[in-house]
MARDRENVO-605006 format. One line per 4 residues: number of its first residue (from 1); their letters; for each residue x, y, z of C-alpha. Coordinates in steps of 0.25 Angstrom, whole numbers. Example, Ala and Ser with C-alpha at 12.3 -4.5 7.8 and 13.67 -1.06 7.14 Angstrom:
BEGIN
1	AS	49,-18,31  55,-4,29
This chain:
BEGIN
1	MRQS	-85,10,-4  -77,16,8  -63,21,5  -54,21,17
5	VTGR	-45,33,20  -34,25,26  -21,28,20  -26,38,11
9	VVAV	-19,52,9  -28,63,12  -26,78,10  -35,88,18
13	TGGA	-35,103,16  -38,112,27  -35,101,37  -29,108,49
17	RGIG	-42,111,56  -57,109,56  -63,99,45  -49,97,39
21	RQIA	-43,92,52  -55,83,54  -54,77,40  -39,75,42
25	AQLA	-41,68,56  -52,59,51  -44,55,39  -31,52,47
29	EAGA	-39,44,57  -45,36,45  -31,33,41  -28,43,30
33	RVAI	-15,51,28  -20,65,29  -13,78,24  -19,91,29
37	GDID	-16,104,22  -20,118,28  -17,132,26  -12,132,40
41	GSAA	-1,122,38  3,122,53  -11,118,57  -11,107,47
45	RGTA	2,101,52  -3,103,66  -16,96,63  -9,85,56
49	AELG	0,82,68  -12,81,77  -19,71,67  -7,61,66
53	DKVC	3,56,57  -7,53,46  -9,68,44  0,79,39
57	GFDL	-2,94,37  2,104,26  1,118,23  -10,120,12
61	DVAE	-17,132,6  -28,125,-3  -30,138,-11  -16,138,-16
65	QDSF	-14,127,-26  1,126,-24  -1,124,-9  -11,113,-12
69	AAFL	-2,106,-21  9,106,-11  0,100,-1  -4,89,-9
73	AAIE	10,86,-14  15,86,1  5,75,4  9,67,-8
77	RRWG	23,67,-4  20,63,10  9,52,8  7,50,-7
81	PIDV	-5,53,-16  -17,60,-10  -29,52,-9  -39,62,-4
85	LVNN	-39,77,-4  -48,84,6  -51,98,2  -55,104,16
89	AGVM	-49,118,16  -59,129,16  -62,143,21  -75,151,23
93	WVGP	-79,165,25  -93,168,30  -101,181,29  -110,190,20
97	FDRE	-106,188,5  -104,203,4  -94,204,15  -85,193,11
101	PESV	-71,198,8  -66,194,-6  -53,188,0  -61,179,8
105	RRRQ	-70,175,-4  -57,172,-12  -51,164,0  -63,155,1
109	FDVN	-63,152,-14  -48,150,-14  -48,139,-2  -62,133,-4
113	VHGV	-62,132,-19  -48,133,-25  -43,126,-13  -51,114,-17
117	INGV	-49,115,-31  -34,115,-29  -35,102,-21  -43,95,-31
121	TLAA	-35,100,-43  -22,96,-36  -26,82,-30  -37,77,-40
125	PAMR	-28,75,-52  -18,65,-45  -30,58,-39  -36,56,-52
129	ARGA	-23,51,-58  -23,41,-47  -37,37,-49  -41,40,-34
133	GHIV	-42,51,-24  -53,59,-17  -54,74,-15  -64,78,-3
137	TVAS	-68,93,-2  -74,98,11  -83,109,5  -96,113,12
141	AASK	-111,112,12  -109,126,6  -106,119,-7  -121,117,-8
145	LAPA	-126,128,1  -122,143,2  -125,149,16  -126,164,18
149	GESS	-112,169,22  -105,158,15  -107,162,0  -92,162,-4
153	YAAT	-89,149,4  -101,142,-2  -97,147,-16  -83,140,-13
157	KHAI	-90,127,-9  -100,127,-20  -88,129,-30  -80,117,-24
161	LGYL	-92,108,-25  -94,112,-40  -79,110,-42  -78,97,-36
165	TGVR	-91,92,-43  -84,95,-57  -71,89,-53  -78,77,-48
169	AELR	-84,75,-62  -70,76,-68  -64,66,-58  -76,56,-61
173	DSGV	-70,41,-62  -56,46,-58  -56,40,-44  -55,53,-38
177	ELSV	-66,56,-28  -72,70,-24  -80,73,-11  -86,87,-7
181	IMPT	-89,87,8  -100,98,11  -102,100,26  -111,110,33
185	VVDT	-105,120,44  -93,113,51  -87,117,65  -74,123,59
189	ELAA	-68,137,59  -73,139,45  -87,139,50  -85,147,62
193	GTDT	-97,155,66  -106,150,55  -120,143,56  -123,129,53
197	GGVA	-137,132,48  -146,119,49  -135,109,51  -127,105,63
201	LLQP	-112,110,64  -103,100,58  -89,96,64  -76,95,56
205	ADVA	-76,80,59  -90,79,52  -84,84,39  -72,76,41
209	RAVV	-80,63,42  -87,67,29  -74,68,22  -68,55,27
213	RAIE	-81,48,23  -81,55,9  -66,49,7  -71,35,11
217	RPRF	-83,35,3  -82,46,-8  -94,55,-11  -94,68,-18
221	EVMV	-103,77,-10  -104,75,5  -112,84,13  -110,85,28
225	PGYL	-120,82,35  -124,72,25  -139,75,26  -136,89,20
229	GPLL	-134,84,6  -148,77,4  -154,89,11  -148,99,2
233	RAVN	-153,91,-10  -167,91,-5  -167,106,-2  -161,109,-16
237	VLPT	-174,103,-23  -183,113,-15  -189,125,-22  -179,137,-22
241	AVRT	-187,145,-12  -189,133,-2  -174,129,-4  -170,143,0
245	RVLL	-178,143,12  -173,130,17  -158,134,14  -160,147,21
249	AAVP	-165,140,34  -154,129,33  -141,135,28  -134,145,38
253	DQVA	-133,160,36  -119,162,39  -120,177,37  -129,177,49
257	AVHD	-120,167,56  -107,175,56  -113,189,57  -106,197,68
261	SSRR	-98,184,72  -83,184,73  -82,169,74  -77,168,60
265	TEYE	-67,179,60  -54,171,64  -57,160,54  -60,169,42
269	RKVC	-47,177,46  -39,165,46  -44,159,33  -46,171,25
273	GPTE	-37,182,31  -41,195,36  -52,202,27  -61,214,27
277	PSPP	-75,210,23  -80,215,10  -90,227,11  -104,223,10
281	TSGN	-111,224,-3  -125,225,2  -132,231,14  -136,217,19
285	RR	-129,214,32  -132,203,42
């Protein structure tokens, strides 16, 4: 049964730009009241002003539980209980596993894993007490796959799918829905300079539409594009050697994609800060 988003209070993390901005825009257009939080609070407020009076913007560092709690409290003071939380904030570093700075690895786990856990543990209990609510997490196809060059990022997305699977079991029959949106490569700053492999480059609006549909008709696992789910299930029944060859042909090698490229430099400096790469632990360089 379709559930209208009209009048519902929705919180969107990482909402100032990219996918988060598109989610906020589409939800507001559908009649929801949308609060966007972003580590760049000025950008969040600017985006909210552009999207209209159904949208407001706040400072939010999802990795800090106190910041997340303050964000949710501010929304409730303004509009009342939160009906839907969209965990969208995320960061990604791309490159050889043995060149990834430790600080960058920790930052990915802080934002992509602890940020989602902060949102779930802060929002879900109140939803359960009311007997209604929905938490949507924008993860990645890397929740199911692990491209070369995205080892830590894929680990964070695998972790979140596992975490939410367990939480879903605990919330069974509570009235609280969980959804995990798993897109392939999307045309955003996060994916700058990377390769799409065997699929077309998605646009932020594609992912936003999947989020809105999941809110209207709740499902737990949502792959974008939709055909990827059945395809992965089919590939996973193949013998190991065959499956490996298929995945190597279809899944992008992001180490090769970003080799000698500076397209990610500004993005990674912005989200992870200035870093020095770790010294290589092997002689294999690409």
